[in-house]
N, CA, C and O of each residue as an XYZ file, in Angstrom:
768
protein
N      48.739    104.535    125.151
C      47.354    104.188    124.552
C      46.055    104.183    125.576
O      46.379    103.470    126.527
N      45.243    104.492    125.690
C      43.901    104.465    126.207
C      43.183    103.419    125.536
O      43.059    103.234    124.325
N      42.761    102.811    126.435
C      41.493    101.461    126.453
C      40.900    102.448    125.784
O      40.916    101.977    124.646
N      40.278    103.714    125.680
C      39.342    104.290    124.912
C      39.263    104.097    123.559
O      38.366    103.596    122.882
N      40.631    104.697    123.168
C      41.385    104.835    121.971
C      41.121    103.162    121.157
O      40.487    103.103    120.103
N      41.583    102.160    121.684
C      41.596    100.646    121.476
C      40.077    100.419    121.029
O      39.924     99.863    119.941
N      39.174    100.713    121.601
C      37.711    100.194    121.664
C      36.812    101.221    120.312
O      35.866    100.943    119.575
N      37.504    102.232    120.443
C      36.913    102.664    118.919
C      37.421    102.671    117.481
O      36.995    102.965    116.364
N      38.658    102.155    118.106
C      39.202    101.810    116.408
C      39.133    100.095    116.180
O      39.528     99.400    115.244
N      38.370     99.704    117.619
C      37.751     98.465    117.390
C      37.077     98.210    116.665
O      37.189     97.297    115.847
N      35.964     99.171    116.828
C      34.605     99.608    116.364
C      34.619     99.733    115.096
O      34.273     98.932    114.228
N      35.186    101.148    114.989
C      35.607    101.432    113.409
C      35.870     99.999    112.223
O      35.160     99.818    111.233
N      36.861     99.247    112.566
C      36.846     98.095    111.985
C      36.138     97.239    111.509
O      35.980     96.808    110.367
N      35.516     96.910    112.926
C      34.154     95.705    113.035
C      33.312     95.312    112.074
O      32.228     95.866    112.257
N      33.298     94.442    110.902
C      31.826     94.334    110.332
C      31.968     95.034    109.122
O      30.955     95.077    108.424
N      32.926     95.563    108.727
C      33.036     96.436    107.699
C      33.945     96.090    106.558
O      34.643     95.096    106.357
N      33.699     97.422    105.715
C      34.784     97.023    104.483
C      36.146     97.242    104.149
O      36.664     97.367    105.258
N      36.726     97.321    103.602
C      38.084     97.354    103.242
C      38.555     98.498    102.640
O      39.626     98.413    102.039
N      37.974     99.550    102.678
C      38.594    101.139    102.465
C      36.950    101.622    102.259
O      36.022    101.194    101.572
N      37.095    102.630    103.133
C      35.423    103.145    102.641
C      35.686    103.650    101.852
O      36.761    104.205    101.626
N      34.502    103.568    101.045
C      34.283    104.484     99.644
C      34.157    106.053    100.325
O      34.805    106.992     99.863
N      33.349    106.180    101.340
C      32.832    107.614    101.878
C      34.089    108.418    102.728
O      34.392    108.151    103.891
N      34.708    109.397    101.934
C      35.937    109.783    102.596
C      35.697    110.133    104.002
O      36.620    110.116    104.816
N      33.977    110.587    104.454
C      34.399    110.779    105.983
C      34.058    109.700    106.678
O      33.480    109.859    107.753
N      34.368    108.322    106.168
C      34.367    107.069    107.215
C      35.638    106.917    107.187
O      36.410    107.274    106.297
N      36.029    106.017    108.841
C      37.064    105.849    109.570
C      37.652    104.653    108.368
O      36.956    103.823    107.782
N      39.258    104.887    108.219
C      40.127    104.148    107.244
C      39.902    102.529    108.308
O      39.696    102.311    109.502
N      40.097    101.614    106.979
C      39.743    100.502    108.057
C      39.883     99.254    107.014
O      40.069     99.447    105.812
N      39.762     97.788    107.666
C      39.596     96.819    106.396
C      38.528     95.866    107.302
O      39.111     95.249    108.193
N      37.148     95.648    107.234
C      36.980     94.321    107.753
C      36.609     93.188    106.545
O      35.980     93.415    105.511
N      36.946     92.443    106.802
C      36.722     91.426    105.749
C      36.206     89.997    105.947
O      36.701     89.409    106.909
N      35.276     89.306    105.192
C      34.865     87.853    105.479
C      35.295     87.026    104.672
O      35.636     87.290    103.520
N      35.324     85.822    105.253
C      35.931     84.499    104.310
C      34.887     83.616    104.597
O      34.535     83.366    105.749
N      34.234     82.995    103.316
C      33.261     82.298    103.348
C      33.624     80.962    102.384
O      33.744     81.184    101.180
N      33.804     79.565    102.876
C      34.470     78.457    101.688
C      33.071     77.647    101.260
O      31.943     77.942    101.654
N      33.411     76.585    100.385
C      33.071     75.231     99.981
C      34.216     74.624     99.221
O      35.405     74.934     99.296
N      33.555     73.556     98.355
C      34.422     73.239     98.343
C      35.480     73.169     97.116
O      36.374     72.342     96.930
N      35.087     74.340     96.305
C      35.896     74.397     95.460
C      36.911     75.734     95.616
O      37.897     75.739     94.879
N      36.682     77.124     96.744
C      37.181     78.203     96.920
C      36.875     78.695     98.243
O      36.404     78.136     99.233
N      37.139     79.508     98.089
C      37.164     80.546     99.447
C      36.892     81.623     98.701
O      37.674     81.964     97.813
N      35.563     82.415     98.999
C      35.161     83.686     98.949
C      35.695     85.027    100.251
O      35.462     85.169    101.452
N      36.363     85.682     99.395
C      37.096     87.015    100.508
C      35.575     88.387     99.956
O      35.064     88.455     98.838
N      35.369     88.920    100.704
C      34.533     89.947    100.494
C      35.273     91.165    101.755
O      36.263     91.321    102.470
N      33.931     91.826    101.360
C      34.094     93.589    102.766
C      33.222     94.073    102.477
O      32.774     94.045    101.331
N      32.688     94.698    103.488
C      31.760     95.901    103.690
C      32.383     97.648    103.500
O      33.143     98.235    104.271
N      31.911     98.049    102.526
C      32.473     99.565    102.489
C      32.263    100.860    102.987
O      32.867    101.931    102.925
N      30.740    100.252    103.740
C      29.790    101.552    104.131
C      29.526    101.774    105.653
O      28.489    101.156    105.893
N      29.824    102.165    106.401
C      29.589    101.872    107.837
C      29.670    103.448    108.493
O      30.197    104.402    107.919
N      28.949    103.492    109.978
C      29.625    104.968    110.744
C      29.091    103.969    112.156
O      28.311    103.063    112.449
N      30.339    105.051    112.858
C      29.785    104.574    114.363
C      28.764    105.581    114.987
O      28.894    106.797    114.845
N      27.822    105.049    115.631
C      26.864    105.649    116.051
C      26.865    106.013    118.083
O      26.082    106.648    118.788
N      27.798    105.448    118.313
C      28.056    105.636    119.630
C      29.460    105.238    120.178
O      29.839    104.069    120.114
N      30.071    106.025    120.607
C      31.571    105.488    121.351
C      31.704    105.962    122.749
O      32.398    106.974    122.842
N      31.198    105.476    123.921
C      31.267    105.524    125.134
C      32.094    104.454    125.914
O      31.714    103.365    126.344
N      33.465    105.112    125.993
C      34.470    104.034    126.851
C      35.213    104.669    127.704
O      35.880    105.615    127.286
N      35.272    104.293    129.115
C      36.311    105.164    129.910
C      37.173    104.302    130.237
O      36.773    103.378    130.945
N      38.282    104.321    129.924
C      39.210    103.769    130.550
C      39.852    103.032    131.568
O      40.539    102.014    131.486
N      39.465    103.819    132.695
C      39.378    103.486    134.192
C      38.312    102.033    133.883
O      38.928    100.976    134.020
N      37.500    101.950    133.671
C      36.427    100.553    133.482
C      36.295    100.209    132.100
O      35.126    100.412    131.773
N      36.909     99.820    131.236
C      36.906     98.922    130.182
C      35.326     98.087    130.237
O      34.377     98.211    129.462
N      35.442     97.363    131.249
C      34.015     96.574    130.629
C      32.643     96.855    130.736
O      31.682     96.099    130.591
N      32.707     98.459    131.105
C      31.366     99.117    131.056
C      31.334     99.968    129.656
O      30.358    100.521    129.149
N      32.955     99.901    129.080
C      32.542    100.734    127.763
C      31.675    100.346    126.502
O      31.546     99.146    126.262
N      31.091    101.248    125.706
C      30.165    100.628    124.703
C      30.550    101.327    123.668
O      30.822    102.518    123.818
N      30.649    100.681    122.368
C      30.968    101.421    120.918
C      29.774    100.851    119.700
O      29.620     99.657    119.442
N      29.363    101.446    119.352
C      28.264    100.587    118.485
C      28.291    101.389    116.909
O      28.142    102.592    116.691
N      28.495    100.446    116.073
C      28.703    100.891    114.531
C      27.255    100.449    113.636
O      26.595     99.495    114.048
N      26.924    101.025    112.691
C      26.190    100.432    111.676
C      26.274    100.097    110.471
O      25.890    101.044    109.785
N      26.473     99.535    110.066
C      27.022     98.651    108.220
C      25.596     98.957    107.153
O      24.431     98.576    107.259
N      26.078     99.555    106.427
C      25.345     99.110    105.123
C      25.323     98.090    104.604
O      26.316     97.993    103.883
N      24.387     96.779    104.548
C      25.214     95.814    104.189
C      25.052     95.606    102.752
O      25.767     94.797    102.160
N      23.934     96.459    102.014
C      24.172     96.502    100.561
C      25.878     96.583     99.800
O      26.277     96.243     98.686
N      26.483     97.109    100.822
C      28.012     97.528    100.336
C      28.778     96.579    100.727
O      29.878     96.747    101.252
N      28.180     95.382    100.467
C      29.341     94.164    100.606
C      29.826     93.881     98.962
O      29.164     93.958     97.927
N      31.097     93.566     99.163
C      31.777     93.149     97.558
C      32.435     92.430     97.919
O      32.968     92.480     99.028
N      32.631     91.328     96.877
C      33.421     89.947     96.934
C      34.337     90.253     95.717
O      35.204     89.409     95.489
N      34.261     91.545     94.746
C      35.020     91.308     93.440
C      34.248     90.571     92.086
O      34.747     90.539     90.961
N      33.098     90.067     92.411
C      32.248     89.532     91.434
C      30.870     90.009     91.814
O      30.151     89.967     92.813
N      30.819     90.421     90.738
C      29.523     91.393     90.489
C      27.861     90.579     90.550
O      26.834     90.930     91.132
N      28.140     89.452     89.736
C      27.172     88.478     89.789
C      26.954     87.296     91.300
O      25.837     86.868     91.591
N      27.771     87.056     91.821
C      27.974     86.806     93.154
C      27.150     87.886     94.403
O      26.122     87.693     95.052
N      28.262     89.237     94.374
C      27.507     90.209     94.670
C      26.223     90.277     94.931
O      25.695     90.052     96.020
N      25.591     90.656     93.721
C      23.870     90.607     93.172
C      23.175     89.389     94.045
O      22.122     89.384     94.683
N      24.163     88.361     93.830
C      23.299     87.111     94.467
C      23.169     87.054     96.401
O      22.380     86.519     97.180
N      24.494     87.978     96.567
C      23.964     87.714     98.023
C      23.242     88.804     98.954
O      22.848     88.804    100.120
N      23.251     89.810     97.816
C      22.126     90.696     98.279
C      20.783     90.575     98.404
O      20.146     91.462     98.972
N      20.153     89.426     97.873
C      19.222     88.786     97.466
C      18.500     88.337     98.513
O      19.265     88.326     99.478
N      17.108     87.848     98.927
C      16.395     87.379     99.828
C      17.000     86.315    100.221
O      16.913     86.066    101.423
N      18.060     85.042     99.043
C      18.729     83.948     99.489
C      19.835     84.216    100.316
O      20.388     83.209    100.757
N      20.269     85.218    100.619
C      21.332     85.488    101.633
C      20.989     86.590    102.509
O      20.288     86.326    103.487
N      21.402     87.884    102.300
C      21.420     88.833    103.471
C      19.926     89.752    102.851
O      19.413     90.407    103.758
N      19.362     89.850    101.793
C      18.197     90.380    101.754
C      17.781     91.680    102.231
O      16.944     91.950    103.092
N      18.861     92.810    101.183
C      19.230     93.679    102.128
C      17.739     94.720    101.673
O      17.310     95.493    102.530
N      17.167     94.655    100.529
C      16.152     95.280    100.627
C      14.950     95.344    102.134
O      14.119     96.234    102.315
N      15.176     94.212    102.989
C      14.300     94.013    103.584
C      15.440     94.366    104.760
O      15.028     95.136    105.628
N      16.669     93.953    104.883
C      17.510     94.221    105.923
C      18.859     94.984    105.697
O      20.016     94.572    105.607
N      18.441     95.942    105.649
C      19.588     97.031    105.196
C      20.754     97.176    105.925
O      21.878     97.038    105.443
N      20.519     97.442    107.027
C      21.460     97.565    108.093
C      21.295     96.334    108.793
O      20.285     95.649    108.954
N      23.036     96.098    109.366
C      23.343     95.612    110.274
C      23.946     96.144    111.236
O      24.524     97.159    110.847
N      24.121     95.907    112.527
C      24.265     96.600    113.627
C      25.387     95.878    114.577
O      25.170     94.671    114.684
N      26.436     96.302    115.229
C      27.315     95.909    116.086
C      27.509     96.998    117.148
O      27.705     98.212    117.092
N      27.373     96.035    118.208
C      27.911     97.044    119.879
C      28.977     96.048    120.305
O      29.038     94.828    120.154
N      29.636     96.746    120.767
C      31.231     96.042    121.478
C      30.624     96.689    122.809
O      29.946     97.715    122.863
N      31.033     95.824    123.925
C      31.044     95.880    125.027
C      32.256     95.008    125.944
O      33.147     94.591    125.205
N      32.389     94.765    126.970
C      32.963     94.191    127.944
C      34.394     93.748    127.601
O      34.888     92.629    127.741
N      35.074     95.130    127.011
C      36.284     94.562    126.559
C      37.269     94.351    127.889
O      37.052     95.067    128.867
N      38.299     93.420    127.929
C      39.040     92.824    129.333
C      40.503     92.631    128.249
O      40.524     92.186    127.101
N      41.696     93.160    129.126
C      43.042     92.747    128.523
C      43.193     91.197    128.770
O      43.075     90.709    129.894
N      43.468     90.443    127.613
C      44.165     89.036    128.441
C      45.595     88.939    127.821
O      45.635     87.873    127.206
N      46.622     89.508    127.735
C      48.098     89.636    127.391
C      48.438     90.010    126.505
O      48.012     91.077    126.061
N      49.428     89.211    125.834
C      50.146     89.672    124.726
C      49.895     88.735    123.645
O      49.771     87.515    123.753
N      49.831     89.487    122.520
C      49.492     88.358    121.446
C      50.937     88.312    120.734
O      51.906     89.009    121.037
N      50.851     87.159    119.536
C      52.531     86.403    119.275
C      53.406     87.662    118.835
O      54.628     87.568    118.953
N      52.832     88.861    118.322
C      53.975     89.912    118.186
C      54.411     90.697    119.487
O      55.153     91.676    119.554
N      53.796     90.055    120.454
C      54.537     91.026    121.389
C      53.247     92.254    122.110
O      53.423     92.773    123.213
N      52.197     92.494    121.371
C      51.265     93.219    121.472
C      50.139     93.303    122.325
O      49.420     92.305    122.282
N      49.706     94.391    123.243
C      48.760     94.422    123.950
C      47.620     93.125    123.051
O      47.476     93.248    121.835
N      46.909     91.975    123.800
C      45.806     91.587    123.229
C      44.495     91.577    124.015
O      44.396     91.484    125.239
N      43.575     91.679    123.191
C      42.121     91.954    124.162
C      41.101     90.781    123.761
O      41.160     89.845    122.964
N      39.963     91.338    124.834
C      39.067     90.139    124.692
C      37.392     90.780    124.677
O      36.916     91.235    125.717
N      36.701     90.755    123.555
C      35.778     91.591    124.077
C      34.140     90.786    123.411
O      34.005     89.661    122.930
N      33.115     91.847    123.622
C      31.645     90.803    123.466
C      31.156     91.687    122.083
O      30.873     92.885    122.068
N      31.142     90.763    120.954
C      30.088     91.605    120.227
C      28.944     91.175    119.614
O      28.789     90.211    118.863
N      27.866     92.286    120.156
C      26.626     91.953    119.852
C      26.320     91.883    118.532
O      25.937     93.041    118.369
N      26.197     91.288    117.319
C      25.896     91.264    116.265
C      24.213     91.352    115.999
O      23.570     90.526    116.646
N      23.557     92.117    115.259
C      22.342     92.214    114.765
C      22.611     92.429    113.167
O      23.265     93.285    112.571
N      21.582     90.926    112.551
C      22.368     90.642    110.947
C      21.089     90.320    110.414
O      20.392     89.986    111.372
N      20.731     90.286    109.833
C      19.176     89.974    109.212
C      18.155     89.517    109.820
O      17.605     88.435    109.613
N      17.738     90.708    110.951
C      16.977     90.208    111.773
C      17.447     89.367    113.269
O      16.679     89.200    114.216
N      18.407     89.055    113.235
C      18.230     88.139    114.238
C      19.457     88.694    114.861
O      20.386     89.203    114.234
N      19.380     88.546    116.203
C      20.348     89.084    117.434
C      21.368     88.083    117.899
O      20.779     87.071    118.281
N      22.443     87.995    117.992
C      23.381     87.292    119.121
C      24.406     87.967    119.268
O      24.900     88.796    118.504
N      24.866     87.486    120.633
C      26.489     87.863    120.898
C      27.207     86.812    121.020
O      26.850     85.752    121.537
N      28.732     87.182    120.330
C      29.513     86.564    120.297
C      31.298     86.833    120.797
O      31.659     87.976    121.078
N      31.843     86.186    120.828
C      33.276     86.787    121.196
C      34.412     86.716    120.336
O      34.873     85.758    119.715
N      34.856     88.157    120.429
C      35.721     88.139    119.579
C      36.905     88.443    120.367
O      36.816     88.640    121.579
N      38.310     88.504    119.568
C      39.505     89.386    119.895
C      40.193     90.057    119.207
O      39.820     89.910    118.043
N      41.313     90.980    119.305
C      42.357     92.071    118.933
C      43.235     92.395    119.316
O      43.297     92.097    120.509
N      44.318     93.042    118.880
C      45.361     93.561    119.346
C      45.697     94.796    118.874
O      45.328     95.328    117.827
N      46.435     95.220    119.735
C      46.765     96.948    119.578
C      48.471     96.534    118.679
O      49.614     96.352    119.098
N      47.933     96.531    117.516
C      49.214     96.825    116.639
C      50.511     97.972    116.150
O      51.606     98.030    115.591
N      49.745     98.567    116.641
C      50.562    100.376    116.772
C      49.839    101.272    117.645
O      48.618    101.421    117.672
N      50.497    101.716    118.184
C      50.086    102.535    119.603
C      49.992    103.693    118.836
O      48.882    104.197    119.007
N      50.899    104.525    117.825
C      50.600    105.785    117.414
C      50.660    105.774    115.693
O      51.557    105.254    115.029
N      49.659    106.371    115.250
C      47.981    106.484    115.513
C      47.628    104.668    115.791
O      48.063    103.755    115.089
N      46.782    104.536    116.938
C      46.242    103.735    117.183
C      45.876    102.768    116.360
O      45.148    103.256    115.495
N      46.060    101.381    116.176
C      45.697    100.415    115.173
C      45.710     99.248    115.909
O      46.507     98.941    116.796
N      44.397     98.366    115.310
C      43.833     97.321    115.998
C      43.708     96.027    114.702
O      43.544     96.137    113.487
N      43.824     95.152    115.343
C      43.606     94.247    114.343
C      43.149     92.657    114.976
O      43.608     92.279    116.053
N      42.291     91.883    114.244
C      41.737     90.720    115.468
C      40.478     90.305    114.528
O      40.478     90.584    113.329
N      39.293     89.545    115.224
C      38.722     88.742    114.273
C      37.758     87.953    114.993
O      38.058     87.544    116.115
N      36.655     87.693    114.497
C      35.624     86.516    115.580
C      34.879     85.682    114.315
O      34.704     86.209    113.216
N      34.543     84.555    114.575
C      33.673     83.269    113.251
C      32.507     83.685    113.852
O      32.237     84.095    114.980
N      31.759     83.452    112.661
C      29.803     83.565    113.412
C      29.442     82.329    112.169
O      30.152     82.019    111.213
N      28.036     81.746    112.577
C      27.853     80.858    111.899
C      26.737     81.517    111.320
O      26.000     82.074    112.133
N      26.364     81.610    109.897
C      25.742     82.488    108.968
C      24.287     81.937    109.123
O      23.358     82.741    109.053
N      23.972     80.254    109.384
C      23.124     80.379    109.133
C      22.371     80.340    110.750
O      21.199     79.970    110.674
N      22.719     80.572    111.804
C      22.351     80.991    113.333
C      21.860     82.540    112.638
O      21.035     83.132    113.333
N      22.227     83.162    111.509
C      21.284     84.370    111.566
C      20.603     84.499    110.249
O      20.234     85.583    109.798
N      20.463     83.454    109.702
C      19.576     82.835    108.811
C      19.872     83.511    107.160
O      19.105     83.681    106.213
N      21.219     83.763    107.323
C      21.496     83.871    105.957
C      22.345     82.620    105.512
O      23.323     82.008    105.942
N      21.151     82.516    104.013
C      21.855     81.458    103.456
C      21.037     79.577    103.836
O      20.536     79.249    104.912
N      21.136     78.846    102.808
C      21.079     77.323    103.529
C      22.479     76.704    104.240
O      23.664     77.013    104.115
N      21.806     75.718    105.017
C      22.974     74.926    106.011
C      23.961     74.472    104.639
O      23.702     74.451    103.436
N      25.001     74.181    105.291
C      25.732     73.455    103.998
C      25.354     71.879    104.612
O      25.110     71.453    105.741
N      25.446     71.231    103.183
C      25.422     69.969    103.003
C      26.790     69.603    102.040
O      27.329     70.237    101.132
N      27.017     68.618    102.508
C      28.134     67.750    101.688
C      27.794     67.456    100.640
O      28.626     67.782     99.794
N      26.642     66.811    100.122
C      27.015     66.502     98.669
C      26.447     67.076     97.268
O      26.290     66.530     96.176
N      26.166     68.568     97.786
C      26.137     70.206     97.075
C      27.319     70.733     96.810
O      27.485     71.730     97.512
N      28.315     70.493     96.037
C      30.266     70.835     96.083
C      29.862     72.125     96.787
O      30.115     72.401     97.959
N      28.912     73.200     95.528
C      28.949     74.578     95.916
C      28.424     75.350     97.231
O      28.461     76.546     97.518
N      27.991     74.386     97.831
C      27.100     74.618     99.409
C      28.352     75.315     99.941
O      29.554     75.108     99.779
N      27.666     76.193    100.616
C      28.685     77.434    101.839
C      28.963     76.809    102.869
O      27.954     76.396    103.442
N      30.373     76.438    103.590
C      30.204     75.932    105.088
C      29.803     77.231    105.958
O      30.021     78.362    105.522
N      29.097     76.962    107.435
C      28.146     77.901    108.034
C      29.253     78.807    108.511
O      29.176     80.035    108.500
N      30.457     77.996    108.998
C      31.025     79.400    109.739
C      31.362     80.100    109.082
O      31.453     79.566    107.976
N      31.808     81.671    109.039
C      32.340     82.535    108.237
C      33.485     83.455    109.268
O      33.116     84.248    110.134
N      34.598     83.208    109.015
C      35.877     84.217    109.213
C      35.312     85.597    109.017
O      34.834     85.982    107.950
N      35.402     86.365    110.186
C      35.785     87.699    109.893
C      37.049     88.546    110.829
O      37.235     88.586    112.045
N      37.810     89.190    109.665
C      38.851     89.851    110.290
C      38.836     91.350    109.607
O      38.620     91.740    108.460
N      39.159     91.993    110.816
C      39.426     93.614    110.910
C      40.404     94.193    111.356
O      41.058     93.724    112.287
N      40.670     95.260    110.803
C      42.083     96.026    111.078
C      41.156     97.591    110.637
O      40.295     97.907    109.817
N      42.074     98.382    111.919
C      41.632     99.466    111.556
C      42.594    100.557    112.464
O      42.935    100.338    113.627
N      42.983    101.864    111.623
C      43.670    102.767    112.483
C      42.877    103.926    112.818
O      42.655    104.763    111.943
N      42.430    104.067    113.979
C      41.961    105.137    114.414
C      42.706    106.708    113.921
O      43.780    107.242    114.198
N      41.591    107.080    113.102
C      42.036    108.731    112.770
C      42.155    109.712    113.772
O      41.416    109.629    114.753
N      42.977    110.636    113.676
C      43.620    111.721    114.174
C      42.429    112.481    114.456
O      42.617    112.917    115.591
N      41.527    112.802    114.127
C      40.047    113.481    114.030
C      39.506    112.579    115.492
O      39.046    113.390    116.296
N      39.459    111.441    115.913
C      38.710    110.425    117.060
C      39.328    110.702    117.841
O      38.657    111.122    118.784
N      40.917    110.718    118.118
C      41.743    110.912    119.117
C      41.451    111.760    120.073
O      41.563    111.425    121.252
N      41.080    112.848    119.746
C      40.731    114.222    120.890
C      39.598    113.617    121.274
O      39.916    113.525    122.460
N      38.133    112.946    121.215
C      37.174    112.430    121.825
C      37.397    112.390    123.054
O      36.559    111.912    123.819
């Protein structure tokens, strides 16, 4: 398993949906989880594309992979909530239709709980017109075809998405949103 394959698979999964609707899109799932006092909302983005994948296995820290996400493709399973999330109250998809992710500075960190190789990387996110760099982790769960699984936590308010959390409004959404991704690298990508 080369680091190039791992990085490409990671980016495929990053910040995007639970099974791409576009047959040309890579397989995988990227789910997000947001909580309030009553429940936990689970969602995903269904449309994305890799716009750059330059990774040298001999120099993993210099590798870069970039992804663009169609924010309007979000799906939480509740149409009314999805519509609200697309409005200016949250993602404002008319003004900010695309989120961008740049993965770089990947470095091995040992083994995960199941004994799989584990990596840490920098994730440059541009969401809702705001750019921030966050740390994320992933592990290789299967060598062939290469499959990665991991996640990161982001503060949605730091990206201008929704109002700050307040304890006295039960429906108020906690600011920290968990993002979990899993991706299997398509065979056609392995030859790159």
